N, C-alpha and C positions, 0 to 999 in steps of 0.2 A: 325573889330571883333577881340577880344582878344582870342587867342587860348590857349589850355591847353597842357602842356608838362609833361610827366612822365620821370624823370631822375633817373636811378639807380646808385648806387655807388657814391652818391653825397655828401658824408661826408668829402671828402678831395680831394686833387690833381686835376686831370683832371675833375672828376665829379663835384667838387665844382666850378671850373672855368667855366664849361658849364652852371651850374645853374645860376651863376651870369650874364653870357652873355645873356642867354635866358630870364632872368627875365625882361629885357628891354621891351619885347613885348609879354610875355607869363605869364599866371598863372601857377604855378609850383606845382607838387607833387613830393617830393623828397624821395627816398628810399635808405636805407643802413642798415647794421648791427649795426653801431656805433650810439647810441642815442646821445652821447655827440657831435660827429662830425656833425650829422644832425642838432642838435640844433644850433650849431655855423653857419652852412650854412644858415639856416633860418634867423638867426639874421642878417647876412651880406646882404642877399637878401632884407629883410625888411628895413634895414638901407639905402639901395640904392633906396627905394621906390617901391620895387616889392612885390609880394604876393607869399607865399610858404606854403605848408602843409607838415609836416614830417610824414612819415610812416615807422617806424623801421621794418625791416624784414631781413631774412636770405635767400637769393636766392640759397644757396646751399641746402636748404630744399625744396623739390618739393611742399610740401603743402603750403609754404609761397608764392612761385612763382605763383601757380595756383590761389591764392586769391588776388594777388596784384592789378591787373587791376580792379577787383570788388571793392576793398577797395578804390582805387584812385577815381573811379566813385562816390562812396558813399560820399567821402570826398569833392570833388570839381567838379563833373561832369565828363563825359567820356573824356579821354585824346585824343587829336588830333595828338600828337607827342610823339614818344617813342625814347629816347636816352639810349641805354644800355651800361653802362660804367662798371658796377660791374665785377670784375674778379680777378683771382689770377695768379701769375707768378712763378710757381715752377721752380727750377733749380737744376738739378743733372744729373749724367751720366745715360744713358738709362738703363744700367744694374742694377742701384740702385733705379729706379723708382718703388715705391710701388703701388699696385692696388688702394689704397685709394687716393693717390696723383693724379693718372691718372683720376679717377672718379670725383674728386672734380673739376679739371680743365675743364673737359668736361661739367659737370653739370652747373657750374657757368659761364664759358666763352661762351658756345655755346647753351646748352639745355635751359637755362633760357631765352635767347634771342628768341628762337623758341616759347616757351610757352607763353611769354608775347606778341609777335607779333600775334600769333594765337588768343589770347584772345581779341586783339584790332581790328582785321580785320572786324568783322561784322559792328561795328560802322563806321570805316573808309570807307568801301565800300558803306554803306548806305548814307553817306554824300558826297561821291565822292571827298574826299580830305583826305590826310594824309601824314605824314612824319615819316619814321623810319630810324634811324642812329645807326649803330653798331660801337662801338669803338673797332676796331680790333688792328692790329699791323703790322709792316713790317714783323714780324714773321708769318703773315698770307699770305705773298707773297713769302718768301724765307725760308730757314732753318738756324737755329743757333745751334751750339753744346750745349749739356747739357740742352736742352729745349724741349725734345720730347713731353711731355704732353702739355706744353704751345703752342708750334708751331702747333701741331695737332689740338688743340682746336680752335686756331685762323684761321687756314685754314678752319675748319668746319664753323666758323662764316662768313668768306668771301663767302664760298659756299652757305650758307643759304641766304646771302644778294643777291647774283646773281639770285638764283632760285626764291626767293620771289619777287624780282623786276620785273621779266618777267611776273609772274603770276598776279600781281595786277596793272600793268602799265595802263591798259585801264580804271581803276577806279579812276584815278587822284591821285594815291598814288605813292610816290617814296621811294625806299629803297636803302641806300648807306652805305658804311663803311668808316670810317676815320682810316687810318693806320699810327699811329705815329711811328717814330723811338724811340731811347732811350730818354725818357722824364724825366725832373727833378721833380720826384714825390717820394712818400713813397715807391712805388714798386721798383723804381730804388735803393733806399737805401737798400732794401732787397737784390737786385742783387749784390750790392757792397759788402755787408757783405759776401755773398757766395763766391765772387771772392777772397776776403781777406783770408777767411778760406781755400779755395782750393789752392791758389797760394802763400800766404804769402806776397803779395805786400801790400803797404799802401793803405788806403782809397782814398787818393788823386790820387795815381797812377791808382787805379781801375776806378775812375771817369774819368780820362783822357783817359783811354783805351776805355771806352764806348762812350765818346764824339768823339773819333777818328773814329768811324764808319761812321760819317757824313763827307762829303767833306767840310762842313762849320766848322768842328772841334768844335762842340758845341752840347749841349743837347737842345732838344725841350722844350719850355716853355708851361705849361698847357693852358695859355691864347691863344696860337696860335692854339691849337686844338679846343678850345672853339669857336674861331672866324670862323673856318672852319665849325663847326657844325651849328652855327647860320646861315651861308649862305645856307647850305644844306637843312635846314628846312624852308627856306624862299620861297616865291612865285617866287623870281628871279631864283631859282634853279630848276624850274619845269621840265626842260629838262634833268636834270642830274639824271640818274637812273641806278641802278645796278653797280655802280662804287666803286672801292676800291681805295680811294684817299690817296696816300702817303704824309706824312708830316714829312720829315726826312732830309731836307737839300740836297737831291739828292743822298742819299745812295743807294736807289733801284729805278731804272729807267725802270719800266715795269708795 
């Protein structure tokens, strides 16, 4: 049976890599703010022989989030799998964090995941099978300086993962989080620009510093996260539930 997966934040980076990986065995509904990026992801999925529907939306807007699962169901049937990738990664001193920056991180990184999960639960419980994977971060396991809003929102996402996992376990549903370290994506480019502006180092040096957080002295590739997600949503991972799985070369061992 071909299952349906809803992937948010799928217009680039980790979200696009996940879409391409899941397209091997799933029908996809892809959501993102970027229409151009979504169109490109759909093209790549279809070139690889997969099926994908694009649903442009802005999950920082609660009204968009509330309607997304309904729109996905109308477009291609009720999703069996949710992968929440959409997020922001603001970086600044805590004293400089504005309320709007904090609110956006919480809304997009954590609240949207809750709203989407809640909307899918009735269908997943009824069919006694489902998979939910949150793309969190090692910032959801430990703290980093200059990332108060981001770190708090990712801790909230990991907490949601654990609470929901226990609640739905008897219904054949698993809920897990993938926690990448510094990954080679557009969000990393934003972080590098912030480091350059704050410290005056070159972009190459900033990139080396971020890669240096990993004992492997490298950045994580999006496809590595995608392969982990593909495993977590498979039947083979039925016994893995409520876990926050680090994928960071050994930087965080807890």
